[in-house]
C-alpha positions, 0 to 999 in steps of 0.5 A: 682837309687837315692840319696839325698846328697853327702854322698849317693854316698859313700854308693852306691859304697861300697854296689855294689854287685858281680853280678853287677860288673860282668855285668860291662864293662871290666875295671881292672886297677892294680893301683889307681892314687894318684892324682885323687880327693877322697873326700869320701876316697874311697881308704880306701876300697881298699884291698892290695895284702897281704890282698887279699892273706889272704882272699884267704886262708879263701874263694876264692869267698871273694877274687874275690869279693874284687878284683872286688871292687878294680876295681870298686873303681879305675873305679869310681875314674878315671876322666871322661876325662881320660875315654873319652881319653882312649876310643878315644885311643882304638877306634883309635888303633882298627879302622884298625883291625876292618875294616880288620875284617869286610872286611875279613869276607865279602870276606871270607863269599862270597867265602865260600857261593859259595863253601858250596852251591856247597857242598850241591847241589852236595852231596844232604846232608841235613846237608850240605844244612843247612850249605849252607843256613847258609853261604848264610845268613852269606854274607847277614848279612855282607852286611846288617851290612855294609850298616846299619853302613854306613847309620847310620852315614849319617842320616839327623839329621833334619829328625832323631834327635836322630841319627842312632845308633838304625838302626843296632839294628833293622837290627839285629832283622830283620835278626834274624827273617829271619834266623829263618824262613829259618831254619824252612824250613830246619827242615820241609824238614828234618822231611819229609825225615825222615818220607817218606824215605824207611828204607831199604836204609842204607846209602847215597853215600859219596861225599868226595869233599863236605866234604873237602869244608866244612872242609876248611870252618870250618878252615877259620871260626876258624881263623875269630873267633879267630881274631874277639874275640880280637876286639868284645868289640870295635865294635858292627859290630865285636861283631855280626860277632864274634857271627856268626863265633862262631855259624858257628864253631858248624854248619860246624863241626856238619854238617860235622860229620852228613853228613859223618855219614849219608854216613857211618853209618845210612842214618837218621843221615843226616836229623837228623843232619840238624834238630839239626843244624837248631834248634841250629841256631834258638835258637842262633838267638832267644837269639840274637834277645832277647838281641837286643829287650832289647836294644831297650826297654831301658834296664838299663846300668850296675850298675858300669856305674851308680856309675861312673855317680853318683860319678862324678856328685856329685863331679863335682862342689862345687855348686852341693849340691847333686844328686837326681836321675841318670838313664842310659838306652839303646837306641840302643847300646848306653846309654841315661843318665838322671841326676838330680842335686841339687843346692842352691835356690839362685844360679844365673841362669847363673851359674846353667846353665853353671855348668849343661851344662859342666857336660852334655858335660862331660857325653856325650863324655864318651864311649857308651853314645849317649845323656845326659840330666842334670836337675837342682833343688833346693830341693829333697822333690818332686817326680822324674821328667818325670813321668806320672800320672793317 
């Protein structure tokens, strides 16, 4: 994304698409601050509630689009200091709940791991075996995430200059591959049972205590899911735990039904249930691993965040004549931000340095920003920096 001068920032803000806004961060203020600077008169693009009501009568999608536009304009006009302060307040407010979510999940998963393994072994149900294996890996996931989070915050910056933010991403990828491998074993064993078992055995023995254990696990997972849902945006740890609890609701619920079905209806429902559960786990973790690879590969930040950087860089100082290029991309869970600003060729070196350093410092304390780099140039006719040429 590039712009050659200050007026381009206005064009970028008003031409943002609905899809771009849907991918953006959760920020939906109801009012715009009249005190915030607005040199490009972006507030003129805000629709009032009466105007939105009229749009609703014409087309619902049109109203939704302009509501998102209102939120985007408010997001862009909010000073960077306010974004930073808001993130600090939210982080501080969620610190204890996040810790509770992590430790509660750890303790609950350990207890459920023991109970579900008992259910799987005592009932000899393949569906319950699949849920038991998943519970074992749940506790492994909790321990791995907890250890990586601690390790990432204590890395030696002399040995690892960019910090440890990518450790959790790498850990999620490794864990996802392990989950896939174990569930492949479950699929193979279940398929073998379907092929080799005699068809004259109509049902398996019903083991009620095992079903009660898995039902209890389902209830606990539901409570953990609901609690983690409210905190998933505040911590990458909780986000992964929430996804895990969500998956377990399907796994435990479906495993319970198929195990009971194998005991009361037809024996082959049990191994079929195990195969479906294992496939569901593999597909879910494949999706998670793919997303984690995107973060390591440098996926772009949401369009809304780019607009925030463009607008604030353009209006940061009267000495800045324009913004040439803005890039923001993932390097793990957080962003690396690159900004090329343009100043007059006669600007003293000390002033150019101080302004660019101040802008860099403002960007680096924004939420979800790991590193920021601000480059100063005196014209925009050159090709973008940091390109390889053959």
